[in-house]
N, C-alpha and C positions, 0 to 999 in steps of 0.2 A: 504493500500500500504506500503510495506517495504522500509524504507529509505536505499538506496544503500550503504550509508556510514557504516551502521551497519554490512554489510556483508564483509567489507574490513578488512584485518588484518594489523594493524600498525606494521611495522617491524623496530627494532633498533638492534644495534650490540655493541660489544666490540671487538676491534682489537689490537693485539700485536704480538710479535714473540719471544718466544712461548706464547701461550695464554690458553692452555688446563687446567691450574690450577686456572684460574680466578673464583672467587666466585660471580662476578657481575651478571651472568645469574640467579643464585639462588636468589639474592636480588631482581632483577627486576621481575623475575618470581613470586615471593611471592606477590609483589605489584600488578601485573597484575591479579592475582587470587583474591586478596582482593577486587579490584575494579570491577572485572568481565569484564575486558577489553579484547576485541578480538585483541590480539596483541602478538608479539613475540620479544624475545631478545636473540640473539645468539652470541657465541664466534666465531670469524673468524680469523684464523691465516693468516697473511699477512707478507711476507718477506719485508725487507727494499727496495729491488729492485722493488717490485710490489706495494708499498704503493701509489705512485703518480697515478698509474692507478686505484687503488681502490678508491681514492678520486674523480677521474674523473668520474667513474661510479656512485658514489654517487650524484655528481652534475648534471649529465645528467638524473638521474632518472632510469637509466638502472638497478641499483642494487635493486631497490625497497625499500631501506631503507630511513627512514625520518631523520635519524641521528644516532649518537652512541658515545660510549666512545673510547678513544685512550689511550693506555698505552705503556710501554717500548717496543721497542725503537723508537716509532713514534711521541712522543709528540712535539718535535721541528719541525719535518717535517709538522705536522698537523697545526702548527702555520703559517709556511711559505706558505702553500698551501691554507689557508683559505682566502676567499674574504673579510670577515668582522670580523677580530679578535677584541675582545673588549679591553678595557684599561688594564685589568688585564693580559691578554695574551700578549699584546704588551710589557709590562714591564718584564714579566717572560721569554718570548721567548719560551713558551711551552704551548700547549693546550691539554686538556683531554676530552673535550666535544664538539661535532659538531652537527649542525642541519641545515636543509635547510629552507631558507626564501626567497621568491621571486626569486627562481632559483639561489640563492647564498649560499655559505657555510659560516655559522656563527660559531664562535669559542669562547669558554671561558675556564677557568680553575677553577675547583671547589675543588681542593685539599686544598687550604687555608680555604675555607668555611667549608669543612668537618672537618678540624683540630679544628677550633675555636668552631664550633657547638658541637663537641664531648666534649670539655672542658666545654662549657656552660651547657650541659646536665648532665655530670658526676660530675662536681665540680663547681657549680655556684659561682660567685664572684672571680674567678681566676684572672680576668683582673683588679682587684683593684690595682695591683702592677704597678710600673713604670719601673721595671727592670726584664729582662729575660736573661737566658743563653741558647744558642743553641749549642749543641755539634755536630759538623760535618758541612762540607761546601760543600757536594755533591749536586747533582741535586735535591734530595728530600727536602733539606733545603730551597730552593728558595721560594716555596709557603708558607712555615711556616713563614719565615721572613717577607714576604710581608703582610701576614695576621696579624701578631703581630703588625707591624708598623701601618697598617690601623685601627687596634682596638684601637690604642692610646698608645701603650707601647713605652715610650720615650727612653729607653736604651735597646738595643738588642746586647748582647755580643756573637759573634760567635767565638767558640774555635775549632781549627782544627790542626791536625798534620802538615799540610802544610799551613803556615800562608798566603801564596800568594793566596790560594783558598778563604780564609776568606776575604781577601782584595778585591777580585773580587766582592764579595757579598756586601761589604761596598760601593764599587763604583757603583753598580747597584741600591741599595736601599736607599742610601743617609745617611744623618747625624745622623740618629737614630741608625745606625749599627756600631759596633766597632769590629775590627779583632784582634784575639789573637792566640798565640801558646798554645799547651797543658799545658805548664809550668805555664800559668797564670790562670788555671782553679780555683784554690782555691781563688785567689785574686778577680777575677771577680764574683765569686759566692756570695760574701759577700752581704747580705741583698737582694738578688734576690728573687722574689716571684714566679718565674716559671723556671723550668729546663726542657729542651726538648732534648731528644736524637733522632737524625736523622741518626745515624750511624748503622752499623750492628754488633756492638760490642757484642760478646758472642753468636751470632746467628749461627756461623759455628762450634761450639764446642770448640772454642779457649777460653783461659782464659780471663775473663773480669777484667781489672785493677780496684783496689779498688778506689771508689770515695767517698770522704768525703763530705756529704751533710750538715754538721753541720753549715757551714757558711751561708747557705740560711736563709731567714727570717723565723721566727717561724711558720708562717701560709702558707709557700710555698707549692706548689704542683709539683710533678715530673711526667712527661709523656714521652711516647715512641711511635714513629709512627709505629714501628714494632708490628704486632699482632699475629705472630706465632713464639714462643709460646705466649699465651695471657699474661702471667706474665714473662716478659723478665728478664735477669740477673740484668739489671740496675734498673728495678722496684722493684725487690726483695731486692736489696741492699738499696734502698731508704726507703722501707717499714720497713726493719729491723732497720733503723735509726730513725723511728718514723714519717715519712712523708707520707701524703696521696698521692696516685698514681692514674693515669688515663691511662688505656691501649689504644692501637692504633686501636682496632677494630671499635670503633665508628666513626673514621675518614673515614674508608672505607664505612661505612653505610651512613653517612651524605653526603659525596661527591656525592653519587648516586642520591640524591633527585632532584637537579636542572635539571639534564638531563631527568629524568622521567617526570617531569612537562613539559619540552619542547616538548618531543616526544609524550606523551600520554595524556597530558592535565589535569592531576590530581596531587594534592599535597599529597604525601605519608607520613606516619609516620614512624619514626625510634623508634621502641618500643622494649620491652623485648622479645616479640614473635619472631621478626626478629633476634635480637641479639642471642637468644638461638638457632634458626635455623642454623645460621652460625657457632656457637660454636660446635653444634652437628656434622656438616659437617667437621669442623677442627679436631675433635676427631676421626672421622671415617677415614679421608683420610690423616691427618697430615698436 
């Protein structure tokens, strides 16, 4: 007798607006193939006006999805609409991973997990430092700051053109976070063991201002959460000054793991095969 569960396709999604350039279907499709799971993971474009309805169909079971990922511009709405947001999401005010449990929508945010897991994999020992510099205070920096604080980094210096934005993050994440204007970058970089770029500097073809990384500690690492291009202007700059760098692609790959486990019941590996698959797609499509 065939177990009826074996004939069912487990369906998950990634939604955003726009969403057609998402590489998440490629990542999850690779893992589904590796495990031989009868499942699917599709990109679904949902406008902000329709997002609440989309979540309602998820909760009712009408959509047929067991859960999915949420990206821009829906992360804050996903948090507000979730029945059971975890502590990470409640502090961030934004969710990127949803799943159904006992008829309720649960929510977490795996961006911070993806960020630190990438550093763990590409530069083990990065967290021996007590001091980090985070360039930028936009939405992307929230999960980074939270993850660094939770890892035990006692000094997190947020540097931003608008210092008021940096102060908002200090107020949100507590005493380990310090807010500065761009003019303080050299000073706060002194003896820092980690430098994180969360801005889009240099990504739009504009000139990237020179950054002097020489004030960082001798064994510091520089990372960028942007992964297109893989070697960003800031990473090139740091490398030219003799510092090890970690690109942002691994953050994308590692943040996908917890959701896959929730929806499909298997723990996937982030390995060179997957990394090379995504790099090949980036080279093909830009």
